[in-house]
C-alpha positions in Angstrom: 77.3 104.1 107.5 76.2 104.4 103.9 78.2 102.6 101.2 79.6 105.8 99.7 80.7 107.1 103.1 82.4 103.8 103.7 84.2 104.0 100.4 85.3 107.6 101.0 86.6 106.5 104.4 88.6 103.6 102.9 89.9 105.3 99.8 92.7 107.4 101.5 93.8 104.3 103.4 93.8 102.2 100.2 95.8 104.9 98.3 98.3 105.1 101.2 98.7 101.3 101.1 99.3 101.3 97.4 101.9 104.1 97.8 103.7 102.1 100.5 103.7 99.0 98.2 105.0 101.0 95.3 107.7 102.5 97.5 108.7 99.2 99.0 109.0 97.4 95.7 111.3 100.2 94.5 113.3 99.8 97.7 113.5 96.0 97.2 114.9 96.5 93.7 117.6 98.7 95.2 118.5 96.4 98.1 120.4 93.9 95.9 121.4 95.6 92.6 123.3 93.5 90.1 126.4 95.7 90.0 129.1 96.2 92.6 128.8 99.1 95.0 131.5 101.4 96.3 134.0 99.9 98.7 132.8 102.3 101.3 129.4 100.8 101.2 130.7 97.4 102.0 133.0 98.8 104.7 130.1 100.7 106.4 127.8 97.7 106.2 130.6 95.5 107.6 130.9 97.8 110.5 127.1 97.7 111.1 127.1 93.9 110.9 130.0 93.8 113.4 128.1 96.2 115.8 125.0 93.9 115.5 127.1 90.8 116.3 128.6 92.6 119.3 125.2 93.7 120.5 123.9 90.1 120.2 126.8 88.8 122.2 126.4 91.4 124.9 122.6 90.8 125.2 123.2 87.1 125.4 125.7 87.6 128.2 123.3 89.9 130.1 120.5 87.5 129.5 122.4 84.7 131.1 123.3 86.8 134.1 119.8 88.0 134.9 117.4 86.1 137.2 114.2 85.0 135.7 111.3 87.4 136.4 108.0 86.3 137.9 105.1 84.7 136.1 103.0 87.2 134.2 99.5 87.1 133.0 100.6 88.0 129.5 101.5 84.4 128.7 99.3 82.2 130.9 99.9 79.1 128.7 103.7 79.0 129.6 103.2 77.5 133.0 101.3 74.6 131.6 104.2 73.8 129.2 106.9 73.6 131.8 108.2 70.2 132.5 106.6 68.7 129.4 109.8 67.6 127.7 109.7 66.8 124.1 112.8 65.6 122.2 110.8 65.7 119.0 110.0 69.4 119.5 113.7 70.0 120.1 114.6 68.3 116.8 111.9 70.2 115.0 113.1 73.4 116.4 116.7 72.8 115.4 115.6 71.8 111.8 113.3 74.8 111.5 116.1 77.2 112.6 118.6 75.7 110.2 116.2 75.9 107.3 115.2 79.5 108.2 118.8 80.6 108.1 120.1 78.5 105.2 117.3 78.5 102.6 117.2 82.2 101.6 121.0 82.4 100.8 120.8 79.0 99.0 117.9 80.3 96.9 119.8 83.5 96.1 122.9 81.4 95.2 120.8 79.6 92.6 121.0 82.9 90.6 124.8 82.7 90.6 127.6 83.9 92.7 127.8 87.5 91.6 127.4 91.1 92.8 123.6 90.6 93.3 124.3 87.6 95.6 126.8 89.6 97.7 124.5 92.6 97.9 121.5 90.5 98.9 123.6 88.7 101.6 124.7 92.1 103.1 121.0 92.9 103.6 120.0 89.4 104.7 122.9 89.2 107.3 122.0 92.5 108.8 118.3 91.7 108.9 119.1 88.3 110.6 121.3 89.8 113.2 119.0 92.8 113.8 116.1 90.4 114.4 118.2 88.3 116.8 119.3 91.5 118.7 115.7 92.7 119.0 114.6 89.3 120.2 117.4 89.2 122.8 116.7 92.7 124.0 113.0 91.8 124.4 114.0 88.8 126.5 116.2 91.0 128.7 113.5 93.6 129.2 110.6 91.2 129.8 112.3 88.5 131.9 109.4 86.1 132.1 110.1 82.5 132.8 110.4 80.6 129.5 108.8 77.3 129.0 111.9 75.4 128.0 110.1 72.2 127.3 112.3 71.3 124.4 115.8 72.1 125.6 118.4 70.6 127.9 117.6 72.4 131.1 117.1 71.5 134.7 113.5 70.5 134.2 114.0 68.7 130.9 117.3 67.0 131.0 117.1 64.8 127.9 119.6 64.1 125.2 118.5 64.4 121.6 119.8 61.4 119.7 122.4 62.5 117.2 122.4 59.4 115.0 120.5 61.2 112.3 121.6 63.9 109.9 119.0 66.2 111.3 120.7 66.5 114.7 122.2 70.0 114.9 123.1 70.2 118.6 
């Protein structure tokens, strides 16, 4: 392919990418405006959040009731991890989860407790619960055995020492 042909081929894709970036930055600016929105906005979003929480609870219940599916070739490394218990990995996982959930609201709170903070938390809370719901649904649909090498399960029955401030279990 000649250089000019390659440029002509990439130009529409590049323009489309720039258009998406421009659109998303405009959307990001509207996700957390600095003024209060109508009460109906918060009521509707509260309902959406409640629905996401309910969906998360239901998928968690379903997930606990289902039997584990068979081994798949999609994740061949999982079988090698089973039975290799790691309290350090358990603690790292707990700390990572806590930081992932707590840092964005804490950073937003640095700007003050105002309408922008509340509007950002509406979006953040819904994104957090939607991500958790999609993850849980995926675990229900693809019931592969999980390599629980860092949890308290039958194969790895260890207790994470809770003497430190990092223990979240």
